[in-house]
VMD Tcl script that draws the C-alpha trace (Angstrom):
set ca {
  {173.23 -111.26 121.34}
  {176.95 -111.21 120.50}
  {177.83 -110.12 116.98}
  {180.98 -110.87 114.97}
  {182.60 -109.23 111.96}
  {186.10 -108.44 110.72}
  {186.93 -105.28 108.79}
  {189.01 -107.52 106.49}
  {185.71 -108.68 105.02}
  {185.29 -105.25 103.38}
  {188.25 -105.52 101.00}
  {186.45 -107.86 98.57}
  {184.90 -105.51 95.99}
  {184.39 -106.95 92.49}
  {183.68 -104.33 89.84}
  {181.08 -106.03 87.65}
  {178.96 -109.13 87.21}
  {177.01 -110.66 84.36}
  {173.33 -110.09 85.18}
  {170.40 -110.89 82.90}
  {172.50 -110.84 79.75}
  {174.54 -107.70 80.42}
  {177.34 -106.50 82.64}
  {176.24 -104.54 85.69}
  {177.85 -103.08 88.80}
  {178.41 -105.85 91.31}
  {175.49 -105.96 93.78}
  {177.33 -107.55 96.72}
  {179.25 -104.47 97.86}
  {181.18 -103.56 101.04}
  {178.45 -100.99 101.76}
  {176.12 -103.87 102.62}
  {178.19 -104.78 105.66}
  {178.88 -101.18 106.61}
  {175.20 -100.26 106.80}
  {174.42 -103.34 108.90}
  {177.26 -102.54 111.29}
  {175.90 -99.03 111.83}
  {172.40 -100.34 112.48}
  {173.44 -103.00 115.00}
  {175.98 -100.90 116.85}
  {179.13 -102.65 115.71}
  {180.48 -106.16 116.21}
  {183.32 -108.05 117.85}
  {186.45 -109.01 115.93}
  {186.54 -112.80 115.50}
  {189.60 -114.76 116.53}
  {191.50 -116.74 113.91}
  {190.60 -120.42 114.24}
  {192.56 -121.43 111.18}
  {191.70 -123.64 108.23}
  {190.58 -126.89 109.87}
  {186.86 -126.07 110.04}
  {186.89 -124.66 106.51}
  {188.69 -127.73 105.19}
  {186.12 -129.96 106.88}
  {183.53 -128.60 104.41}
  {185.44 -127.59 101.27}
  {187.82 -129.67 99.16}
  {191.54 -128.94 99.34}
  {191.87 -128.34 95.60}
  {189.01 -125.83 95.63}
  {190.51 -123.93 98.56}
  {193.85 -123.80 96.76}
  {192.09 -122.49 93.66}
  {190.40 -119.67 95.61}
  {193.77 -118.56 96.95}
  {195.73 -118.88 93.70}
  {193.24 -117.89 90.97}
  {193.75 -114.09 90.96}
  {197.52 -114.45 90.56}
  {197.09 -117.06 87.82}
  {194.61 -114.76 86.04}
  {197.04 -111.86 86.16}
  {199.91 -114.09 85.02}
  {197.84 -115.07 81.98}
  {197.66 -111.38 81.05}
  {193.97 -110.99 81.87}
  {192.66 -107.59 83.06}
  {190.14 -107.11 85.85}
  {188.58 -109.75 88.08}
  {188.60 -113.51 87.54}
  {185.32 -114.49 85.88}
  {184.30 -117.71 84.13}
  {182.84 -117.93 80.66}
  {182.66 -121.66 79.90}
  {181.15 -124.49 81.95}
  {180.48 -128.21 81.42}
  {176.86 -128.85 80.46}
  {176.24 -132.11 82.34}
  {178.54 -133.55 84.97}
  {182.26 -132.99 85.35}
  {184.92 -135.39 84.11}
  {187.83 -135.95 86.53}
  {190.24 -133.85 84.48}
  {193.19 -131.94 85.86}
  {193.15 -128.68 83.94}
  {195.77 -125.99 84.36}
  {194.56 -123.07 82.22}
  {192.85 -120.50 84.42}
  {189.90 -120.16 82.02}
  {189.13 -123.87 82.44}
  {189.74 -123.81 86.19}
  {187.25 -121.02 86.88}
  {184.63 -122.97 84.95}
  {185.49 -126.10 86.89}
  {185.07 -124.41 90.27}
  {182.07 -122.14 89.62}
  {178.54 -122.23 88.26}
  {177.84 -118.63 87.22}
  {179.42 -115.38 86.01}
  {178.11 -113.21 88.86}
  {180.82 -114.20 91.33}
  {184.21 -112.78 90.31}
  {187.42 -113.36 92.25}
  {189.63 -110.41 93.16}
  {193.00 -110.30 94.87}
  {191.16 -109.59 98.14}
  {188.44 -112.25 97.85}
  {190.19 -115.07 99.68}
  {191.04 -112.96 102.72}
  {187.50 -111.56 102.93}
  {185.89 -115.00 102.57}
  {188.32 -116.48 105.10}
  {187.35 -113.88 107.70}
  {183.68 -114.30 106.89}
  {184.18 -117.94 107.85}
  {186.04 -116.91 111.00}
  {183.10 -114.67 111.93}
  {180.65 -117.55 111.70}
  {183.02 -119.82 113.62}
  {183.27 -117.22 116.39}
  {179.47 -117.03 116.59}
  {179.18 -120.83 116.55}
  {181.69 -121.33 119.34}
  {180.02 -118.60 121.40}
  {176.75 -120.55 121.21}
  {178.43 -123.91 121.78}
  {180.02 -122.30 124.83}
  {176.66 -121.41 126.35}
  {175.33 -118.27 124.67}
  {171.67 -118.50 123.65}
  {172.38 -116.97 120.25}
  {174.99 -115.09 118.22}
  {175.10 -113.23 114.91}
  {177.80 -113.49 112.24}
  {177.82 -110.68 109.69}
  {179.06 -112.93 106.89}
  {180.19 -110.91 103.92}
  {180.74 -112.28 101.33}
  {177.77 -114.59 101.99}
  {177.92 -118.36 101.76}
  {174.88 -120.49 100.99}
  {175.40 -120.85 97.21}
  {178.95 -122.18 97.61}
  {179.31 -125.95 97.36}
  {182.12 -128.12 98.62}
  {184.11 -127.39 95.45}
  {182.41 -124.52 93.65}
  {181.55 -120.85 94.00}
  {178.54 -118.91 92.75}
  {175.81 -116.50 93.76}
  {178.33 -114.09 95.36}
  {179.44 -116.97 97.64}
  {182.89 -118.57 98.05}
  {182.92 -120.36 101.42}
  {179.69 -121.83 102.79}
  {179.47 -120.23 106.21}
  {176.28 -122.00 107.33}
  {177.75 -125.38 106.40}
  {181.00 -124.51 108.17}
  {179.01 -123.66 111.31}
  {177.00 -126.90 111.17}
  {180.08 -129.03 110.60}
  {181.94 -127.26 113.42}
  {179.09 -128.13 115.77}
  {179.19 -131.80 114.71}
  {182.96 -131.87 115.11}
  {182.58 -130.35 118.59}
  {180.47 -133.33 119.63}
  {176.93 -132.24 118.86}
  {174.91 -135.08 117.36}
  {172.65 -133.04 115.07}
  {172.49 -129.58 113.55}
  {169.76 -127.91 111.50}
  {169.97 -125.06 109.00}
  {166.96 -122.85 108.31}
  {167.57 -120.85 105.14}
  {165.26 -117.83 104.74}
  {167.06 -116.04 101.92}
  {165.06 -115.19 98.77}
  {167.22 -117.59 96.78}
  {167.66 -121.30 97.44}
  {170.91 -122.25 99.16}
  {171.98 -124.83 96.61}
  {175.49 -125.16 98.01}
  {174.26 -125.95 101.50}
  {171.83 -128.52 100.12}
  {174.57 -130.16 98.05}
  {177.01 -130.38 100.96}
  {174.57 -132.22 103.22}
  {172.55 -134.04 100.52}
  {173.58 -137.51 101.72}
  {174.03 -136.65 105.40}
  {171.59 -137.71 108.10}
  {173.05 -135.54 110.87}
  {172.31 -132.11 109.36}
  {168.77 -131.05 108.42}
  {168.42 -128.40 105.73}
  {165.14 -126.47 105.34}
  {164.81 -123.64 102.83}
  {162.06 -121.13 102.09}
  {162.78 -119.36 98.82}
  {161.45 -118.14 95.50}
  {160.27 -120.90 93.20}
  {163.34 -122.00 91.21}
  {161.11 -122.49 88.17}
  {161.17 -118.69 87.92}
  {164.18 -117.57 89.99}
  {167.90 -118.17 90.47}
  {169.51 -120.68 90.97}
  {166.90 -122.53 88.83}
  {168.47 -126.00 88.93}
  {168.15 -126.59 92.68}
  {165.48 -126.03 95.33}
  {162.40 -127.74 93.89}
  {159.97 -129.22 96.37}
  {160.67 -132.83 95.35}
  {164.35 -132.60 96.37}
  {164.57 -134.40 99.72}
  {168.09 -135.82 99.94}
  {169.52 -139.24 99.17}
  {170.96 -142.19 101.06}
  {171.44 -141.41 104.73}
  {170.20 -137.90 103.95}
  {166.84 -138.92 102.53}
  {164.23 -136.83 104.34}
  {166.72 -134.32 105.80}
  {166.23 -131.77 103.00}
  {163.01 -129.74 102.93}
  {162.38 -127.19 100.17}
  {159.41 -124.84 100.48}
  {159.36 -122.66 97.35}
  {156.98 -119.70 97.18}
  {155.73 -117.68 94.19}
  {156.96 -114.19 93.43}
  {154.99 -111.58 95.36}
  {154.70 -113.64 98.57}
  {154.29 -111.55 101.73}
  {154.36 -112.27 105.44}
  {151.48 -114.71 105.75}
  {152.56 -117.32 103.18}
  {156.18 -116.91 104.26}
  {155.27 -117.34 107.93}
  {153.22 -120.46 107.15}
  {156.14 -121.96 105.25}
  {158.52 -121.09 108.06}
  {156.14 -122.71 110.54}
  {156.21 -125.91 108.49}
  {160.00 -125.78 108.42}
  {160.18 -125.26 112.19}
  {157.84 -128.21 112.76}
  {160.10 -130.43 110.65}
  {163.18 -129.19 112.49}
  {161.46 -129.90 115.81}
  {160.95 -133.51 114.75}
  {164.62 -133.69 113.82}
  {165.57 -132.41 117.31}
  {168.83 -130.57 116.57}
  {171.41 -129.56 119.15}
  {172.06 -126.34 117.25}
  {170.14 -124.22 114.72}
  {171.86 -122.10 112.09}
  {169.71 -119.47 110.39}
  {170.89 -118.43 106.93}
  {169.40 -114.93 107.07}
  {168.75 -113.23 103.76}
  {166.78 -109.99 103.81}
  {166.53 -109.88 100.03}
  {162.96 -110.99 100.81}
  {162.23 -107.30 101.58}
  {159.62 -105.61 99.40}
  {162.08 -103.13 97.90}
  {165.01 -105.41 97.15}
  {166.35 -104.61 93.66}
  {166.95 -108.20 92.52}
  {164.15 -110.10 94.33}
  {160.37 -110.26 94.32}
  {158.91 -111.00 97.77}
  {156.92 -108.46 99.79}
  {158.17 -108.64 103.39}
  {158.31 -105.36 105.32}
  {160.93 -104.29 107.84}
  {158.55 -105.03 110.73}
  {157.91 -108.54 109.40}
  {161.47 -109.63 110.18}
  {160.87 -109.19 113.89}
  {157.80 -111.44 113.64}
  {159.69 -114.18 111.80}
  {162.60 -113.96 114.23}
  {160.31 -114.21 117.26}
  {158.76 -117.38 115.80}
  {162.21 -118.92 115.39}
  {163.35 -117.85 118.86}
  {160.22 -119.34 120.43}
  {161.42 -122.78 119.36}
  {164.15 -122.48 121.96}
  {167.19 -123.90 120.16}
  {170.67 -122.46 120.61}
  {170.96 -120.43 117.43}
  {173.64 -119.00 115.16}
  {172.39 -116.37 112.70}
  {174.60 -116.04 109.61}
  {174.09 -113.19 107.14}
  {173.33 -114.10 103.55}
  {171.68 -111.82 100.94}
  {169.94 -108.45 100.87}
  {170.81 -105.83 98.27}
  {168.71 -102.76 99.08}
  {171.63 -101.13 100.88}
  {169.73 -98.19 102.37}
  {167.22 -100.52 104.07}
  {169.53 -103.43 104.82}
  {170.62 -102.29 108.27}
  {167.07 -101.65 109.48}
  {165.91 -105.05 108.20}
  {168.72 -106.94 109.91}
  {168.26 -104.94 113.12}
  {164.53 -105.77 113.05}
  {165.30 -109.49 112.82}
  {167.92 -109.45 115.58}
  {165.65 -107.36 117.79}
  {162.75 -109.72 117.24}
  {164.91 -112.69 118.09}
}
mol new
graphics top color blue
foreach p $ca { graphics top sphere $p radius 0.5 }
foreach p [lrange $ca 0 end-1] q [lrange $ca 1 end] { graphics top cylinder $p $q radius 0.2 }
display resetview
């Protein structure tokens, strides 16, 4: 399996985040990628495919905001990283706001996802890594892995959150459609629901989104990922949410994944993208499932047995010392 990563993805290193009512050290650190790289024996440098595939998923004004926000923050005399503190309660009026405080609220949904001067470049190369993996598979490889850091599945077309800025899984799916594939499917097996991915394809009939995640009644992101969310319009029936209770181990997770794979089989995609989060591991510091390192090989083998050309894109996982072994177990099992 070919693997892709750029060292430019390491420069993004926010200092703090707001977590459970207090400021804490930011959990999505460069060390996450470094430990995975050591465990998988390195990765190829992705080529630069430019902005077209990114712009096919994300709005132009949001992309401009990501690139300009740190400078605007500094120009306003603000110290540290860009972080929102006010958001609209329901809906968003079509206002054009220029103050950076308002803009960060307009383009984000939480205070755990700061912007630094290095964030855009890191997110851009995370997207290039997933595009390299996608084009390797579209070119004939059975599978490829993109070490996406920062991750992507919480980012919507025009908002950031959950440590995510550019939605790498969505970029991969859209790139496949734009390359002439009729259908793509995304299987999200991160502990947290990929609300951004769901939003992007909510009314689309050509991309199937299936997610296995902690019940949003008890876990972030709370407002998305409930079992009755199935899409709308042309996308009705192409969203499948399979929430599980805290404490779930291999057997309930594997049953849910089997149900997701059956639904994806009926959809008959030309390409599968796996949003791989290993924050489902039993020792993850911010999550509450009970998967073991060996379990990832089992889950990966089940996915591989389905036979689809597959792109694996890295999402969450915050137990840094175990992260590399967990990812290596999944890739080995695949």
